[in-house]
C-alpha positions in Angstrom: 4.2 162.3 75.6 1.9 160.8 78.1 2.7 157.8 80.1 0.1 155.1 80.3 -0.5 153.0 83.4 1.6 150.2 81.9 4.4 152.5 81.2 4.4 153.7 84.7 4.5 150.1 86.0 7.5 149.3 83.8 9.4 152.4 84.9 8.8 151.4 88.5 10.2 147.9 87.8 13.4 149.4 86.3 13.8 151.6 89.2 13.5 148.7 91.6 16.2 146.7 89.7 18.5 149.7 89.9 18.2 149.8 93.6 18.3 146.0 94.4 20.9 144.8 91.8 20.7 142.2 89.1 19.3 138.7 89.9 19.1 135.4 87.9 15.7 133.8 87.6 15.6 130.0 87.5 12.9 127.9 85.8 11.7 126.2 89.0 11.0 129.6 90.6 13.8 129.5 93.2 16.3 132.4 93.4 20.0 131.6 93.6 22.4 133.8 95.5 23.4 137.1 93.9 26.4 137.2 91.6 29.5 138.5 93.6 31.8 140.9 91.8 35.4 140.7 92.9 37.0 144.2 92.7 40.3 143.2 94.2 41.9 142.5 90.8 42.5 138.8 91.6 41.5 135.8 89.5 37.9 136.1 88.2 37.8 139.8 88.9 35.1 141.9 87.1 33.8 138.9 85.1 32.9 136.9 88.3 35.4 134.0 87.5 34.5 130.5 86.7 32.5 130.1 89.9 30.3 132.9 88.9 29.7 131.3 85.5 28.7 128.1 87.2 26.4 129.8 89.5 28.4 128.9 92.7 30.3 131.3 94.9 34.1 131.4 94.4 36.4 129.7 96.9 37.6 132.0 99.7 41.1 133.4 99.4 43.8 131.4 100.9 44.7 132.3 104.5 48.0 130.4 104.5 51.1 132.6 105.2 53.0 133.8 102.2 56.0 131.8 101.0 59.3 133.2 102.3 61.3 135.0 99.6 63.9 133.0 97.8 67.2 133.2 99.6 69.7 135.5 98.1 73.1 134.0 97.1 75.7 134.3 99.9 78.5 136.7 99.2 81.8 135.0 98.6 83.8 135.0 101.8 87.3 136.3 101.4 90.0 133.6 101.0 92.0 132.9 104.2 95.6 133.9 103.7 98.0 130.9 103.9 100.0 130.5 107.0 103.4 132.2 107.0 106.1 129.7 108.0 109.2 131.9 107.9 110.0 135.5 107.2 112.8 138.0 107.6 114.7 137.7 110.8 113.9 134.0 111.4 116.7 131.5 111.7 117.4 127.8 112.2 117.7 124.6 110.3 114.4 125.0 108.5 115.6 128.3 107.0 118.7 126.5 105.9 116.6 124.0 104.0 114.5 126.8 102.4 117.8 128.5 101.3 119.2 125.2 100.0 116.1 124.5 97.9 116.1 128.1 96.5 119.7 127.4 95.4 118.6 124.3 93.6 116.2 126.4 91.4 118.8 129.2 91.0 117.0 131.9 93.0 119.7 132.1 95.7 123.4 132.0 95.3 124.6 132.9 98.8 124.3 130.6 101.8 122.6 128.7 103.2 123.3 130.7 106.3 120.3 129.7 108.4 119.3 133.4 108.7 116.3 134.7 106.8 118.0 137.9 105.5 117.4 140.4 102.8 118.9 138.2 100.1 116.5 135.3 101.1 113.5 137.6 101.1 114.4 138.9 97.6 114.9 135.3 96.4 111.5 134.2 97.8 109.8 137.3 96.2 111.2 136.5 92.9 110.2 132.8 93.1 106.7 133.8 94.1 106.3 136.3 91.2 107.5 133.8 88.6 104.8 131.4 89.6 101.9 133.9 90.0 101.9 134.0 93.8 101.6 137.1 95.9 105.1 138.7 96.0 105.4 139.1 99.8 108.9 137.8 100.3 107.5 135.7 103.2 107.5 132.0 102.9 103.9 130.9 103.4 102.5 127.3 103.2 101.6 127.7 99.5 105.0 129.0 98.5 106.7 126.3 100.5 104.6 123.5 98.9 105.4 124.8 95.4 109.1 124.9 96.2 109.0 121.3 97.6 107.4 120.1 94.4 110.2 121.5 92.3 113.2 120.4 94.4 114.7 117.5 96.2 115.8 116.9 99.8 119.1 118.8 100.3 122.1 116.8 101.5 123.9 117.7 104.7 126.6 119.6 102.9 124.1 121.5 100.8 122.5 122.6 104.0 125.9 123.7 105.4 127.6 124.5 102.1 129.1 127.6 103.6 129.7 126.4 107.2 127.7 126.8 110.3 127.5 123.1 111.1 128.0 121.9 114.7 131.4 120.7 115.6 132.0 117.0 116.3 133.1 115.9 119.7 136.9 116.3 120.3 139.2 113.4 119.7 140.7 112.2 122.9 144.1 113.3 121.7 142.8 116.9 121.8 142.1 116.9 125.5 145.5 118.0 126.7 147.7 121.0 125.8 147.3 123.5 123.0 145.7 121.8 120.0 144.2 122.5 116.6 141.6 119.7 116.8 140.3 119.2 113.2 137.4 116.8 112.4 136.9 115.5 108.9 133.5 114.2 109.9 132.0 117.5 110.9 134.4 119.6 108.8 135.3 121.8 111.8 138.3 123.0 113.6 138.3 123.5 117.4 141.1 125.6 118.9 141.5 124.0 122.3 143.6 124.7 125.4 143.7 122.0 128.1 140.5 120.4 127.0 138.6 123.7 126.7 137.3 124.9 123.4 138.4 128.5 122.7 136.9 128.9 119.2 135.3 126.8 116.5 135.2 127.4 112.7 134.2 125.5 109.5 137.1 124.1 107.4 137.5 122.5 104.0 139.9 119.7 103.0 141.6 118.4 99.9 139.9 116.6 97.1 140.2 112.8 96.4 143.3 113.5 94.3 145.0 115.7 96.9 143.7 114.5 100.3 144.5 116.1 103.6 146.6 113.8 105.7 145.2 112.5 109.0 147.2 112.0 112.2 148.9 113.9 115.0 151.3 116.7 113.9 152.6 120.0 115.2 152.8 123.5 113.8 156.2 123.8 112.1 156.1 127.5 111.1 153.6 130.4 110.5 153.5 132.8 107.5 151.0 135.7 107.5 151.2 136.6 103.8 152.2 133.3 102.3 151.9 132.5 98.6 152.0 128.9 97.4 155.1 128.2 95.3 153.5 125.1 93.9 150.1 126.5 92.9 151.0 130.2 92.9 147.9 131.0 95.0 147.7 133.1 98.2 147.6 131.3 101.6 147.1 134.1 104.2 147.5 133.2 107.9 149.2 130.0 107.0 150.1 127.6 109.8 152.1 124.6 108.4 151.8 121.3 110.1 152.7 118.5 107.5 155.1 119.4 104.6 153.3 121.8 102.4 149.9 121.3 104.1 148.7 124.1 106.3 145.7 125.6 108.0 145.0 128.9 106.2 142.4 131.4 105.0 140.8 130.7 101.6 139.0 133.3 99.5 137.7 130.4 97.3 136.2 128.7 100.3 134.6 132.0 101.3 133.1 132.4 97.9 132.2 128.8 96.8 131.9 126.9 100.1 132.0 123.1 99.9 131.4 123.2 96.2 135.1 123.4 95.9 138.1 121.7 97.6 141.7 122.5 98.6 144.9 121.0 97.3 145.4 119.2 100.7 145.4 122.2 103.0 142.8 122.9 105.7 140.9 125.9 104.4 139.1 128.4 106.7 136.5 130.7 105.2 136.0 133.2 108.1 138.9 135.7 107.9 138.1 137.3 111.2 138.3 134.0 113.1 141.5 132.7 111.5 143.2 136.1 112.1 142.4 135.7 115.8 143.6 132.1 115.7 146.8 133.0 113.9 147.6 135.5 116.6 147.2 132.8 119.4 148.8 129.7 117.9 152.5 129.1 118.4 155.0 127.0 116.6 155.1 123.6 118.2 151.4 123.5 119.1 149.7 120.2 118.4 147.5 119.5 115.3 145.2 116.5 115.3 143.3 115.6 112.1 140.8 112.8 112.5 137.5 111.3 111.4 
């Protein structure tokens, strides 16, 4: 088919449009800017966006820096272990209080001794486990506070229920000669020679119904394997000073401490110490019992 002159003109116009791109013709004869096609995939991409529809160029992309990423939650920091107050091998008055309080809640039956030994460690571990605390056997601040909340302040004789208390100052009557110097205030016996203390030991006295007599006496006789004819109980290492009252070793005192009492005698719980004392004391040596 032949192409007329008009057809050739139209074909030329189409070719021109293909080369120069599409334009929008206005009624007043002026030509607006060409339509911009955003190929970045942003808002208005491909369709030209709202600005293209209105015939105005779109706003330029923001040049402000990107917002920082949202902070990630901090990892939980490990809990700080509570301070350890006392552990095995420690000793002193504070350990005595720990042991006395453990006795109050029936976790310890020996002592207090003032020494943090294996029995104390076992008692603390049991107390901790019962209350959901780490079973370390060491007394830390958390364990101690829990124990404080469950117990009361121990009395002096709960702290020293099995001896270990400091001895009272000697009575003036003890400062000369060979003397068994026995204090009811501190519950101690000093063996003294010419004002010098040779040995010291804890002692126990009679109950209210059978009190130990106070005053100045002397050792009347000694009996290594004595048995009481009145109570039918053993009185080893007995040193009699006032009728049937004597200084002697007591297995009950060794086992029960100050939770028991004698029938008037002066009980000693340390067998090694009283054995040494028995070997040194002579009949006629002075005995002073005082407050």
